[in-house]
N, C-alpha and C positions, 0 to 999 in steps of 0.2 A: 739599252737605257740603264743608267746607274741608279741602283737602289738608294733610297734616302732613309736614315735611321735617326729617330728621336728618342729621347730619354724621358724621365718622369721627375717632377719635383714633389716631394712628399710633404705637403703643406699641412698635414695633420700630426706630423712628426714621424720619426723613423726608428728602426731598430731591428733586432735579430728575430723578430717573431712577427707572424701575420696578424694576430690579434692587436687591435688598438692602432693599426696603421691604415692610412689611406681610407679605403671604402669598407673595411672590415666593420661587421655589425656589432654595436655595442651589447654586451652581455649583461646578464642580472648583476647587480652590484657595481656596474660601470667598467669601462674598459680598463686594461692594465695601464699602469704608468707608462708613459712615452720615455724611453731611454735617451732619445735625441730630440729635443723639442725643435719646432719648426722656425727657428730665429734665423735672421738674415745671414749671420755668419755661417751657419751650417749649410743653408740652402744656397749660399753663395759658393761654398765649396763644391757642392754638386754641380752647380751650373758651370763653374770654371772647369771641372774636370770634364764635364760632357763636351764643352767646347774644345778643350785640348785633345780629347780622344777622337774627335771626328764627327760627333753627333750634329746634326743640323739644327735641331731645336729641342725644346723641353715642353712636355705637357704639364699644366697645372690644373688640378681638379677644381670642382665646385660642389659645394654643399654645406650642410650644417657643421659638419665636424672637421672642417679645414679652413685655413685663413683665406681671405679674399684674393682671388686669383689676379684680378687688375692690379690691385695695390702692390702685392708681392713682387710680381714679375717687373712692374715699373721700376720698383726699388732695385731690382738686380740689373737693369739695364746698364748702369755704369760699372757694374762688376764684370762685365763681359764685352767682347768686341764684336763678334760675328754671330753668336748664338741667337736663334729666333726663340720667341716664347709663344706656345700654342696655349691661348687662354680659353679656358672652358667657361662657358656662361649659360644662363638659362633665359630664353627669350619669354617675354611675358611678364618678367618682373621689373623691367624698366622699359621706358619708352623706346621704340625703335629708331627714331630720330636721334635720341640721346646716345644710343648704342653706336650708331653710324659715326656721330661726332666723336665719341670716345676713341673708336678704332682709328678714324682718320687722325686724330691727334697723336695717338700712340704711335702710329706709323710714321709720322713726321719726326717726332722727338727721338725715336729709337733708331731712325735711319733705315726704315723698311723691314723691321724684325718682328712684325706681329703676324700671327695666324689666329684664326678663331675656331673653336670647337663648340658647335651648337648642341646643347644637351636639353632636350625637350623634357626629359624627367619620367621615370617609371615607377616611382614609390609614391602613392597618393599621400601618405603621412609626411614625407618630406615636402612635398609641394605645399601641403596645408600649412606647414610652418611660415612659409612665405607669403600666405594668403592667397594661394592659388587653389581654387576649387573645381577646376573644370575636369571633366573626365578625359580619359587617355586620348581618344581620337580627336576630340575638340582641341587638345593641346597641340597636336601636330597641325590642325588646320591653322591654329593661331600662329605657330611657328612659320608656316608658309607665307601669311600675311606679313608677319615681322620681317622675314628676309627679304620679301618684295620691296618693302619700304626701305630697308637698309640699303640694298643694292641701288634703289632708285635715288636715294640721298647721295649715295656716292658718285653719281653721274656728273655732279657739279652744277645742276640747274635744278630749279624748284620741281618737286615732285608731288603729285596729289595721288591719294589713294583712298578709296572708300570700300570697306569689307564688313565682315560680320564682327570682327574683333577690333578693328582699328579704323579711324577716319582722320586722316592728316592732309593738311593743305600746305604746299610750298616746302616740303621736307628737303633739306639740303645740308651741305657742310661747307666749311670755309674754302677747302680745296679737296678735290678727290685724293684718295689715298694713292700714293706712288712709292713703290709699285702697288698694284692691286692686292687686297688682303685675301689670302686663301681661306676658304670656308670648309672646315672638316664637319662631317655630319654622320651619325650613325642611327640605325633604327631598323628593326627586322619585322615590324608589323605592316600590313597592307595600308595603313594610314601613313606610315613613315616613308614608305618607298617613293611615292609621287613627289613628295616634298623634296627629298634628297635629290631625285633625278632633275628637278627644276632648278634648285638653287645651290647645291653643293659643288664644291671643286674636287673634294676628296671624300669618298664614301668609306666610312670605317666600320670593320666588323671584328668581333672578338675571336679569339684563337680556338675555333672549331677544328675538328678534323678536316683534312683538305677537300674531301668529297663535299661536305656541307658547305664549305667556303665557296667552292666552284659553283654550286647550285644557287648561292645568294648573289654571287657576282653575275652570274647569267641573268638572273631576275632584274639586277639593277642595270646591266647593259641594255636590256630590252626597254626598260622604263625610260632610260636616258635617250635612247635612240628615238623614242616617240616624241621627246622633246627637242630632238635635233641637237643634242648635246653629247659629249663624251666626257665621262668621269675618270679620274685617277682612283685607285683603290688603296686602302690602308688597313693594317692589322695591328690590333691592340692585344699585347700578350706579355706575360712576365718571362723571365728567363733565368735559369740556374745552370751556369756554364763553367766547367773546370777543366783542368789539364787531362783528367781521365773521366770516363762515365762513371766508374765507381765512386769518385769523389763527388760528383755532381748528385748522384742518387743518394748518397750518404747524407748531403746537405738537405735534400728534399725530405729524407727520412727524420732529420732533425727538427725541420720546420713542422712536420706532421706530429712528431712526438711531443712537441711543445703545446699542442692544442688538447684542452680538457674536453671529454666527451660531452659535457654538459654545455660547454661553449659552442660545440658543433651543433647540438641538438637546437639550441636557442637560435643560433644563426640560420639554421635550416628552416625553422618555423617562420622567421621573418621573410627569407628569401623566397620561400614557397608560396608567399601571398602577394607577390608583386604584380603590378599591372603591365610590366615590361615584357614583351614577346622575347626580345634578346636575352633578358635575364632568365625566363623560363627556359630558354635554349642551353644556357649555362648550367642551370639548375639540373637539368636532365642528364648532363654529362656525368654526374657523380651520383646520381639518384640511386643507383645500386650499391654504393659503398657500404660495406660493413666494417666496423672498427677492428681490423686485424692488425693494425700497426704497421703493416708493410707499405712503404710508399709506392712500391711497384703495382699494388693493386689498383691505383688510380691512373695508371698509364693507359689512356684511352686510344692512342695511337702512337706508333714509335716516337719516342722523346716528347711526347705531349702529356703533360701531367695535369690533372683536375684537382689537385689538392688544395690549391689557394681558394677555390671557390666553395670550400667547405664553410668558410667563415667570411668570406668577402663578397660583396656585391659587385657588379659590373665584371670586368675582366677576371675570369676565374681559373684560367689555365696558365701553364708555364712550359716553356721549351727547356728540357733537362737533358743534359748529355755532355759529351766531350765537346771541345770546341769545333771540331770537324763535324760532329754529329749535329750540333745546333745549326751550323753553317749549311748542312745538307737539307735540314727541314726548312730554313729560311729560303734556300734556293728552290725547293719544292712549292713553297707558297708563291714565290715569284713567278714560277712557271705558270700559275694560275692567272696571274695579272696584278698581283700585289706589288706595288713599288715603294710604299711608305711603311715603315715598321716602327710603332711606338712601344718601346720596351721598358721594363722596369724590373727591380729585384729587391731582396731583403738581405742587408740593408742596401739602400740605393746608392750610396757612395761607392762602396766596395764592389758592388755587382756591376756597376758601370765600367770599372777598371778591368774586371774579368772579361766582360764582353768586348770592350774596346781594345784590349791588348791580345785577347785570344781569338775572337771570332772574326772582327772586321778585317784584320790582315789576311785571313783566309779568303774571305769574299773578295778583297782587292786582288789576290793573286788569281782568282777565278774570273776576274774582269766584271764582276758584279757591283763593285763599289769603288768610288773616288772619293778621297777626303774633300770636303767642301773648303772653298778658299785657296785651292791649289790650281796651278795652271793646267794640270790635267783635268780638274773639274771644269774649268772654264772652257777648255776644248770640247768636252763632252756636251755641255750645255749648248755651245755654238752648232755642233752637229745636230742635236735634237731640235733646235730651233729652225735650222735649215730645212730639216726633214719635215717639220710642221708646216713651214711656209710652202713646201713643195706639194704637200697634200690639200 
């Protein structure tokens, strides 16, 4: 099976530092000035580069400190031809029937280029900004009801649902989305797992060491099996790849040297008080870090660096090394069952080119990746479809 690679749209702005970008935690006095504002010209550059390099799609985040994912990606549809948009959104903040309608409309006007990333939310303070005061486990219960209604509305006939959080009658859309919209879902808590098993197409996990990832995938395979379903699995991780390992680790060292100890301390205080089990797991990966200044002190597994998580919520690790080493680690995760990789870097424009020109060709030679949109990729999909029909 060919692996699928996605990139990231930095709708909070971009630059050569971790602080002030994406999901980094604002520090006292406000985050640093963004050197590359998230305007459509710059985001369009990233999207077009991702398409040219062979990425299948791009993830767009959701939250207070970024532009709205639906609007930004819709504006970029005409700047690309094949690229898909993985739109992150938070269930519970809009009507599930409206979300189903928005997704169906998006799928039609984009020519089938929408994917959805369901983000239930792990920071209580962030949720309260949007008027959401439900505790952690109840948010996941609401997410399950939300996705039940969305999938029901997509069937093309009126769908009724009565639950604890929603009560709808006749939910439907103008026409079912064609092709169906893939739903990506992440969550490490006992409350999250059953929801993912029942409603997700792709279960996402962050870049933990392979043994921890394998444990989580086994858990999700069991839960999905109890639902009579099979999931695909994805990995969300950053990347720093260069022609040599020395160059890659020097770049990791530069990113680390750019962080002020006060910024790290402030971010760690915020990240240590999250409600997210997954964030707690990320936080634990660098909890023993002492400010020695050496990037290698945060290498928690060969070529897996936890430095990003010092100041950034969410994905806090990066694959660091030569192109061949990064390809080796990707292959190791693929052997566990990961088929979708959502990658990013600082800055996102340049790092996409490093990955696309350095790592993807190696994976192609190893028979692990075929560029989307090619006859080779079409043959691969035909073989996979025939195999699925046979089973």
